[in-house]
C-alpha positions as a printed Julia matrix, in Angstrom:
229×3 Matrix{Float64}:
 137.34  172.64   -5.59
 136.26  174.04   -2.24
 132.7   172.75   -1.56
 130.07  172.37    1.07
 127.22  170.19    0.82
 124.72  172.09   -1.11
 122.63  171.56   -4.42
 125.02  173.78   -6.27
 127.98  171.78   -5.17
 126.47  168.58   -6.35
 125.37  170.14   -9.79
 129.03  171.29  -10.2
 130.44  167.65   -9.56
 127.75  166.03  -11.73
 128.15  168.66  -14.56
 132.16  168.7   -14.63
 132.05  164.78  -14.56
 129.62  164.67  -17.54
 131.85  167.18  -19.43
 134.96  164.75  -18.95
 136.53  166.94  -16.48
 138.27  165.99  -13.22
 139.26  168.25  -10.18
 142.9   167.71   -9.02
 141.29  167.68   -5.32
 137.78  168.42   -3.68
 138.08  169.94   -0.24
 134.78  169.06    1.23
 133.91  171.6     4.11
 131.78  170.23    6.8
 130.83  173.14    9.04
 129.77  172.04   12.4
 126.4   173.37   13.62
 125.18  174.13   10.12
 121.73  172.94    9.13
 121.85  169.62    7.14
 121.38  169.92    3.55
 119.62  166.46    3.35
 116.4   168.07    2.6
 117.82  169.38   -0.64
 119.01  165.76   -1.76
 116.28  164.44   -3.95
 116.15  163.01   -7.6
 116.32  165.71  -10.11
 115.99  165.66  -13.79
 118.69  168.47  -13.96
 121.58  166.97  -12.44
 122.64  163.96   -9.77
 121.44  165.46   -6.5
 120.81  162.26   -4.37
 124.16  162.01   -2.52
 126.24  164.18   -0.19
 129.25  165.77   -1.56
 131.76  163.52   -0.07
 129.83  160.35   -1.11
 129.36  161.74   -4.67
 133.03  162.32   -5.07
 133.86  158.78   -4.11
 131.21  157.48   -6.61
 132.7   159.6    -9.5
 136.21  158.67   -8.63
 137.24  162.22   -7.42
 139.91  162.72   -4.84
 138.23  164.18   -1.64
 139.54  165.41    1.53
 136.95  166.27    4.35
 137.45  169.0     6.68
 135.42  169.23    9.88
 135.5   172.96   10.63
 133.53  175.84   12.47
 133.44  177.98    9.57
 134.73  178.22    5.9
 137.45  180.62    7.31
 138.75  178.21    9.92
 142.69  177.83   10.11
 142.39  174.3     8.84
 140.92  175.43    5.79
 143.4   178.3     5.22
 146.34  175.86    5.9
 145.02  173.18    3.34
 144.43  176.05    0.7
 147.82  177.52    1.14
 149.44  174.25    0.63
 147.73  173.49   -2.64
 149.8   173.57   -5.86
 146.81  174.72   -8.1
 146.35  178.38   -8.47
 142.45  178.18   -9.28
 139.83  176.96   -7.03
 136.18  176.61   -7.58
 134.43  177.95   -4.6
 130.82  176.69   -3.53
 130.73  177.14    0.15
 128.09  177.18    2.93
 124.99  179.48    2.03
 125.73  183.15    2.95
 129.37  182.37    3.96
 131.96  184.93    2.8
 135.61  184.18    2.25
 137.7   186.04    4.71
 140.87  188.2     4.07
 143.22  185.54    4.8
 142.05  183.06    2.3
 141.52  185.69   -0.5
 145.15  186.67    0.38
 146.63  183.42   -0.34
 147.13  184.42   -4.08
 144.67  181.6    -5.25
 142.21  182.55   -7.83
 138.74  181.57   -6.48
 136.11  181.09   -9.2
 132.55  181.82   -8.04
 129.39  181.65  -10.52
 126.83  184.3    -9.57
 123.22  183.77  -10.34
 122.77  187.26  -12.11
 124.22  189.55  -14.61
 126.98  191.65  -13.12
 127.42  194.5   -12.3
 123.62  195.22  -12.93
 122.45  192.39  -10.38
 124.7   192.18   -7.22
 123.39  190.66   -4.09
 121.28  187.65   -3.17
 118.11  186.23   -5.05
 118.98  188.2    -8.01
 117.44  185.66  -10.35
 113.92  186.8    -9.13
 114.66  190.58   -9.76
 115.95  189.94  -13.27
 112.82  187.89  -14.02
 110.81  190.67  -12.6
 112.55  193.37  -14.69
 113.55  191.62  -17.88
 112.04  188.12  -17.77
 115.33  186.65  -18.19
 118.21  184.91  -16.25
 121.81  185.04  -16.46
 124.88  183.72  -14.54
 128.27  185.22  -14.23
 131.55  183.73  -13.61
 133.83  185.93  -11.55
 137.0   185.83   -9.43
 136.14  186.49   -5.75
 137.22  189.82   -4.04
 136.83  191.31   -0.65
 133.82  193.39   -1.9
 130.71  191.47   -2.47
 130.1   190.53   -6.1
 132.69  192.96   -7.34
 135.54  190.8    -8.44
 136.88  190.55  -12.12
 134.49  189.01  -14.48
 135.38  185.72  -16.27
 132.4   184.89  -18.31
 128.56  185.57  -18.58
 125.62  183.59  -20.15
 121.91  184.21  -20.42
 119.36  181.64  -20.0
 115.59  181.28  -20.49
 113.47  180.92  -17.32
 112.47  177.36  -16.6
 108.88  176.18  -17.51
 108.46  174.98  -13.71
 109.21  178.03  -11.65
 109.12  175.93   -8.48
 112.43  174.23   -9.47
 114.18  177.68   -9.64
 116.05  177.64   -6.34
 117.13  173.94   -5.74
 117.47  172.68   -9.36
 117.51  175.5   -12.09
 119.76  177.83  -10.25
 122.38  175.12   -9.47
 122.15  173.7   -13.02
 122.51  177.13  -14.68
 125.6   178.02  -12.73
 126.9   174.58  -13.23
 126.41  174.94  -16.94
 128.5   178.22  -17.12
 131.22  176.68  -14.91
 131.89  173.78  -17.32
 132.44  176.35  -20.01
 134.88  178.35  -17.95
 136.76  175.13  -16.91
 136.98  173.94  -20.34
 138.54  177.32  -21.26
 141.02  177.01  -18.41
 142.04  173.62  -19.63
 142.51  174.64  -23.22
 143.91  177.91  -22.75
 145.87  177.4   -19.52
 144.61  180.63  -17.95
 141.34  182.68  -17.35
 141.74  186.34  -18.08
 139.49  188.4   -15.7
 138.31  191.94  -16.53
 137.23  194.72  -14.13
 133.71  195.28  -13.7
 132.26  198.47  -15.1
 131.7   201.24  -12.54
 128.1   201.54  -11.4
 125.87  203.19   -8.67
 123.35  200.56   -8.72
 122.54  199.21   -5.17
 122.71  195.5    -4.38
 119.4   193.48   -4.47
 118.74  191.83   -1.01
 116.6   188.86   -0.21
 113.26  189.18   -1.96
 110.14  189.23   -0.16
 108.24  185.86    0.0
 105.14  187.21   -1.7
 107.12  188.96   -4.44
 109.02  185.73   -4.99
 105.83  183.69   -5.21
 104.37  186.07   -7.82
 107.5   186.07   -9.86
 107.45  182.22   -9.86
 103.69  182.05  -10.96
 104.57  184.41  -13.96
 107.59  182.32  -14.98
 107.41  179.52  -17.49
 106.97  181.48  -20.96
 110.18  180.08  -22.35
 111.53  176.52  -22.85
 114.61  175.31  -21.07
 115.49  171.74  -20.88
 118.62  170.3   -19.27
C-alpha cells in the first residue's frame, strides 16, 4: 500500500483489518510542506479515524515504512516501489497528487478507488454531481493510467446516500471507497489476479470542483436513503 495521511487511507487500513486482510507492506508517504491532516482525525462511526497512518499501522500490526519526501513522485518513492516484489499496490496519496510517468512505468498495478461511476463521472467531487443528477452514489476500482480516471476498470458498486449529508467528505466517501476496496482485495487473494477492462469510449467532459453553494444545496437534499456502516 502506498498511503499518505488522509481519512481515506485510515478507512482503507481499518476496513482491510476488519476483513482479516493484511498488506505485505505499507509505504507511508509523508510529504514535507503539506497541510497536516490532523483536523481530519476524529472519532467516527464509519471507521477508525483517530490516529495518523503510521501509528495506525503499528496498532494493527502492519509493517510500515515511512518516507519523508517532497512529493509522491520523489526519487525515494520510485526506488522503493521498484524494489517491491509485489505487483499490486493500493494507492491513496496526497489529495490532488498524480502519479508521474516514472512510477506508472514500473510495471506495478496501482489500484485506485474513484468516488464515481466511470466513465460517466470523471474528475473531482463527482459524488455531488451524481447526487444532483441521479440521487445515487457509486465507487469504481480501477488501475491508474497516465490519463486522469481513464485506466482499466476492475469493479464498481452503487451506494445509497448517507442520511447525514455533512458526513459526506470525511466519513462516507472514505468508507464507501474502502468497502469496495475490500471486495477487490478479497478477489485478488482468492483468484490471484484482477482482470481489468478498458473503459467505454465517451465524449463526456470531466467534472471539476463543485461550487460551494451547489455543494451545500446537494447536502441539504441528501438523506432520503438509509445507509449504515
